[in-house]
VEXTIDREN-778374 format. One record per residue (C-alpha): x, y, z; residue in three letters. Coordinates in steps of 0.2 Angstrom, whole numbers, plus 5000, padded with zeros to 4 digits. Layout:
N
XYZALA/...
This chain:
547
496548404957MET/496748564947SER/498448664949ASP/497448814954THR/496548734969ARG/498148734980ARG/498948884972ARG/499349014986VAL/500249164991LYS/501349165006VAL/501249325017TYR/502249365033THR/501749515046LEU/503149635049ASN/503649745064GLU/502449875057GLU/500949765057ARG/500949765037GLN/500749605027TRP/502349575016GLU/502149455001ASP/503449315001ARG/502949224984GLY/501849124975THR/501748934976GLY/500848764978HIS/500348704996VAL/500148525001CYS/500148435017CYS/501748325020SER/502148195032GLU/502248215047PRO/500948345048ASP/501848485040SER/501248615028LEU/502548645013THR/502348775000VAL/503448754984THR/503848904975GLY/502948924957GLU/504449004948ALA/505848914953ASP/505248764964GLY/506148834978SER/505448814997LEU/504448955002LEU/503648875018LEU/503848725028GLU/502848735044SER/502348595056LYS/500548595060ILE/500748625079ASN/499348545091PRO/499348705103ASP/499548835088THR/497948945084ALA/497548945067TYR/496149075060GLN/495149055043LYS/494649205037GLN/493649275021GLN/493349105014ASP/495249085007THR/496349145020LEU/497149045033ILE/498249145046VAL/499249085062TRP/500749135072SER/502249015074GLU/503249145088ALA/503049305096GLU/502849435083ASN/502949305068TYR/501349295060ASP/501049185044LEU/499549185030ALA/499149085016LEU/498049175003SER/497149034992PHE/496749054974GLN/495148944977GLU/494048924991LYS/494048734989ALA/495848724991GLY/495748825007CYS/494348705015ASP/495448555010GLU/496948625019ILE/495948685034TRP/495048515036GLU/496948435038LYS/497348565051ILE/495848545061CYS/496048345058GLN/497748355065VAL/497148465081GLN/495648355082GLY/494548505080LYS/492848535071ASP/493248615053PRO/491748715055SER/492548835068VAL/493548985062GLU/494948965074ILE/495648825083THR/496548875099GLN/496749015110ASP/498049125103PRO/498449195121GLY/498749105138ASP/497149055148GLU/496949005167SER/496548835172GLU/495048925178GLU/494648995162GLU/494948835153ARG/493748735165LEU/492548865162GLU/492648835144ASP/492448665144MET/490948665155LEU/490148795143GLU/490748715127SER/489148615124GLY/487848755128HIS/487448895115PRO/487649055122LEU/486049165124GLU/485949345119LEU/484849475127PRO/483349545118PRO/483849665105CYS/483049805114GLU/483649975123PRO/483249915140GLY/484449765137CYS/486049855130LEU/486949865148GLU/486849675148GLU/487349655130LEU/488949775133GLU/489349665148GLU/489149505138LEU/490349575125VAL/491649635136MET/491649475146SER/491949355131VAL/493549445125LEU/494849355135PRO/494149195130SER/494249125112PRO/492948995114VAL/491649115121ARG/492149235108ARG/491849095094GLU/490049055103LYS/489549245102LEU/490049265085ALA/489049115080LEU/487549165089ALA/487649355082LEU/487749275064LEU/486449135067SER/485149265073SER/485449415061GLY/485749505078TYR/487049625070ILE/485749705058ARG/484449715071LYS/485549815083LEU/486049935069LEU/484249965066GLN/483949985085LEU/485450115083PHE/484450225071ARG/482950215082THR/483950265097ILE/484950415087GLU/483250485083GLU/482650485101GLU/484250565107GLY/484650435120ASP/486350485124ARG/486650345136ARG/486050205125GLY/487050285110LEU/488750275122GLN/488250095126GLN/488050045107LEU/489750125105HIS/490550005117GLN/489549855110ILE/490149895091VAL/491849915097ARG/491849755106GLY/491149665091LEU/492649735081LEU/493849665094LEU/493049495092LEU/494149485078ASN/493149375067LYS/493149385048ALA/491349325046THR/490849465058LEU/491749605048LEU/490949535032GLU/489249585039VAL/489749745049MET/490549805034PHE/489249775020SER/488449915011ASP/486849925021ASP/487849905039CYS/489549985037ILE/488850165040MET/487850135054ASP/489350045062VAL/490250205059VAL/488850295068GLY/488850195082CYS/490750225085LEU/490550425084GLU/489750415101TYR/491350375112GLU/490950405131PRO/492350505135ALA/491950635122LEU/490550785126LEU/490050785109GLN/489950655095PRO/491050655080LYS/490550675063SER/491350535054HIS/489750495043ARG/489750675038GLN/491450665032PHE/491450505023LEU/489750565013THR/490150745011GLU/491950785011THR/492750615007ALA/491550574993ARG/492350444981PHE/492350524962ARG/492350414948GLU/493650484936VAL/492950364924ILE/491350264926PRO/491650094934ILE/490549984925ARG/490949824936ASP/489849854953SER/490849734963GLU/492449834960LEU/491549994964ARG/490849924981GLN/492549854983LYS/493450024983ILE/492050104993HIS/492149975006GLN/493949985008THR/494150165010TYR/492850165023ARG/493650015033VAL/495350115032GLN/494550255039TYR/493850165053ILE/495450075057GLN/496650245055ASP/495450385061ILE/494050305072ILE/494950165081LEU/496750205084PRO/497350055097THR/497650105114HIS/498649935118SER/499549805111VAL/498149685116LEU/496949785106GLU/498149795092ASP/498249605092ASN/496349585094PHE/496249695078LEU/497349595067SER/495749515056THR/495449695053LEU/497149735045SER/497049575036SER/495349625028PHE/495949795022ILE/497749715015PHE/496849575004PHE/495449694999ASN/496849804991LYS/497549654983VAL/495949614974GLU/495649784969ILE/497249804960VAL/497049634952SER/495249684945MET/495749854938LEU/497349784930GLN/496149654922GLU/494949794915ASP/495949844901GLU/494549944893LYS/494350054910PHE/496250104912LEU/496250134892THR/494950264895GLU/495850334909VAL/497350354899PHE/496450434884ALA/495650564894GLN/497350604904LEU/498250634889THR/496950724879ASP/497250914878GLU/495450954879ALA/495350884897THR/495051014910GLU/496351034923ASP/495250984938SER/494850824928LYS/496650794925ARG/497150824943ARG/495850694948GLU/496550574934LEU/498250594942VAL/497750564960ASN/496850414955PHE/498450334947PHE/499550384962LYS/498150294974GLU/498250134961PHE/500150144961CYS/500050144980ALA/498949994982PHE/500049894970SER/501249894984GLN/500249744990THR/500649634976LEU/502049514974GLN/503549564965PRO/503149474949GLN/501449524949ASN/501949714952ARG/503349704938ASP/501849644927ALA/500749774934PHE/501849924930PHE/502349844912LYS/500449854909THR/500350034914LEU/501850074902ALA/501049984888ASN/499550084890LEU/500550244890GLY/500850294908ILE/502550374904LEU/502150494890PRO/500550534901ALA/501650584915LEU/502750694903GLU/501250794898ILE/500550824917VAL/502350854923MET/502451014913GLY/500751074920MET/500751234932GLU/499651144945ASP/500951094960GLU/499850964967GLN/499650874949VAL/501550884947LYS/501950814965SER/500850674961ALA/501650634945ALA/503350644951MET/502650504965ASP/501950394950ILE/503550414943PHE/504450364958SER/503450204959TYR/503850174940LEU/505650184943VAL/505750094959GLU/504949954953PHE/505349934934SER/506850044929PRO/507249954914SER/505649984907VAL/505850174910VAL/507450174903ARG/506850094888GLU/505550224885PHE/506850364887ILE/508050294874MET/506650284861GLN/505850454863GLU/507150554853PRO/506550474838GLN/504950564842GLN/505250724850ALA/506450874854ASP/507850854866ASP/506850994878ASP/505250884879VAL/506050714884LEU/505350644899LEU/506950624907ILE/507350814904ASN/505850874909VAL/506150764927VAL/507950864927ILE/507051044924LYS/505851004938GLN/507450954949MET/508251114945ILE/506751224947CYS/506051164962ASP/505051284972SER/505251204988ASP/506451304999PRO/506951155007GLU/507351074990LEU/506350914995GLY/505650884977GLY/507450904970ALA/508250784982VAL/506850664977GLN/507250674959LEU/509050664961MET/508850494969GLY/507650444955LEU/508950494941LEU/510250414951ARG/509350244951THR/509150264932LEU/510950304929MET/511650174941ASP/512450014932PRO/511949894945GLU/510149924941ASN/510449884923MET/510249704917LEU/511549574917ALA/512349504903PRO/511449604891ALA/512149724902SER/513649804893LYS/512549854879ALA/511249934889GLU/512550024902LYS/513550094888SER/511950144877GLU/511050214891PHE/512550324897LEU/512950374879SER/511250424876PHE/511250534893PHE/512750624888TYR/512050664871LYS/510350704875TYR/510250764894CYS/511950824899MET/511751004893HIS/510051024902VAL/510850954918LEU/512351074917THR/511451224911ALA/511251314928PRO/513151304931LEU/513551364913LEU/512251504914SER/513051594930THR/514651644924ASP/514451804917ASN/513151874929THR/514151814945LEU/514451974954VAL/512752074952CYS/511651914956LEU/512451864972TYR/510851804981GLU/510151714965ASP/511851624963ILE/511851564981TYR/510151484977PHE/510551414960ILE/512251344968CYS/511351254982VAL/510151174968THR/511751124957CYS/512851044970LEU/511450904969PHE/511750894949ASP/513650914951LEU/513750774963GLY/512650674952PHE/513750724937VAL/515350664943LEU/514650494948LYS/514050484930CYS/515950514924GLN/516450374935PHE/515250264928SER/515850314910PHE/517650264916VAL/517150094921ILE/516350064904PHE/517850154895HIS/517050304888PHE/518350424888HIS/517850554873LYS/516250614881GLU/516750664899THR/516250844907CYS/517150984900ASN/518351054915ASN/517551214915SER/516051144924LEU/517251114938ILE/517951284937LYS/516351374937ARG/515651254951HIS/517251324963LEU/517051494957LEU/515251504963ILE/515751414979CYS/517051564981TYR/515651684984PHE/514551564994GLN/514451595012PRO/515651475022ASN/516151375005ASN/514851245009VAL/514951204989GLY/516851154991CYS/516451035004LEU/515150954994THR/516150944978LEU/517650854990GLY/516250734995ALA/515650704978SER/517450674971LEU/517650544986VAL/
């Protein structure tokens, strides 16, 4: 058996109903009847879970097994290979005495004795679907709604729908009814399609979200009975929110996956806001579908270095039009957001790939553009990079002086953006302030190579960046009286800077760098500014910084 066959990622569902990656390892069935996942990196125990005869396990998308161990504690194993998933699924079904061909082994909720008896009596009989005709829609709607409380009947309905190709017939009927303008029929189809989504079956979702079906599914969901007029979701998806390929995507599977994920996310967020906890639980498979699609998209893009190289080439090319550059930056912002679905070690590798391809010098260029939207997106990307790999960012920053003037260094570009923030609330300045603190914080620097990295970077900062950071304070002295209002604005901005400078000084004391501390005139100027500032808020800030 190959190592990759049992290779899995372990996920847990958090309180916000988002999947969190707990690590990669290898799964095995240990005695007595337990699932054990051993960490790939260090051999640590990532998961030990007894296969409970009464637990509802679900198999989704060929490579996923999902279950709940306690209230609000959901787990998932994502297998690298389908064969490994099938193997573990058979073991689970064997322990529970179930047929491995089913997708769910138990009822995740509580059934009454009457419902259990009814399920037992019906278990040997296939479920019959009404003819796919306009006159039978009411019967079909009642059938779909009636099976939702029972997992056995949900399973049987799903099998019946799949075996007969019923979903595609139903969507073809939708097109006919819409052409005829049959409002009652369209409202019934809305209820039916919504009910099919609530069946919570991955195999049904794969059909409903396929290229030839998904827009008709969206169409059915436009005709909500409570609305006087149908929504225009299809028009929005096809006209307003059209996917633009910033660089042609040659991989048709990747292109299809991106289109599908955006549309399914739209269905979840815009069309199907859940009205109850029950519905939210019924739609858990939909959330999983989106999450694992995003993981796959990031992995596929990361492996396509030719595509990424072309994107970077256009992003840094001076001949690239501003509108095109804006699209490229927004693409990378979305790309980085998707990367949050990766596990930590893969996420680090992902950002190192971007760094090697030139994301940081590219950001340096776009941060200097006049377009506020582009600058904002670039800052968001820079935030991702600093958050996930501050050492990579520091390494790039320290190599820059060999190739550029002080004023165009990336870190100085960031400082200038912070000082010149056009937002009256200084939201951007606060965000950038936090990033600079993260870069300068000794706790974020690598240990025992530690001291060298800490001292070198702090020394670098004082040599190449301090004059940029302190420029607003030093520039106000001679014009203080006649520029009262401007001074007030500059002072508010500089309060962030000064608190940061004092933090840097303290870090320097820790590492015995006494000779390059801030000039006391900075403190004097700050206090002078605060003297002219209403309510002396600056003095309070300075005191807080010193503490």
